[in-house]
N, C-alpha and C positions, 0 to 999 in steps of 0.2 A: 334192076335195072340198076339197084344204085351202088350197085359195083361197075356199073359200064357209067355213070352219071362222074365217078371218082377218076375215072382214068382217064378223065377230059381232060388235052393240054394246051389247048385257046383259054387263053387267061376272059374271068369274065366280070363283067356286072356289079365289082364287089360291092356296090354301096347300097346297095334293097336292102340286104339282107344287118345294116347296121344300129334297123330299125330290133330285128328280135336282140337284140344289146337290152336294148330297151326293156320291152317285156313282149311275152311268149303271144303271137295275136289270139292264141285259144284261149288266152286266161290261164293257161295252166300248163307251165313244162312238165313233160314228163322226162322221165328216172332216164332213159336213152337218146335225151339230147344232147347234141354234143358240145353245146352251149353252158349248159351245166361246166362242164374242166373248167369256166371262169365264171361261177356261178362264186365268187367271195372278191370277186374285181366288182374295184367303185366302174360306172359307164365307159368313163377317158381308160380305165385300168382292161376295160375290154378292146377299145377301137385298140389300143396296144399290143393286144396280145393278139386282136387276127389278122395285124399289118404283122404279125412278125412269121406268122405260119409262110408254106410256102402253099404256092399252090393251086396244089392237088389238095390238098388238107382243108384249105377256104373250096372246093370246086365239091366238098364229099359235106363239109357243113353248110353248104347249101344245096345240093343234092336233097340232105335228111332232114331240111326246111319244105321245100317244095312237095317230094315226097308224103313229111307227114300230113302238111298242111290241107296233101286231097282226102287221101283218105279220113282227116275229125271236118269235110264238108259235111 
């Protein structure tokens, strides 16, 4: 399912994802979370990092977040 979501070509509303840069909603970011790639950055730097990614990578991060959130409920 994640691969399917990562292949979405249309632009998603990424504003909903900026909150996970501040903290994981589950309060415990898993090791496979793609945001870990930027965990050493400040919130502002994470914002810049994310905005520099291409749409496909942004979609993958969003898809991972949604999938992880559903599994952890």
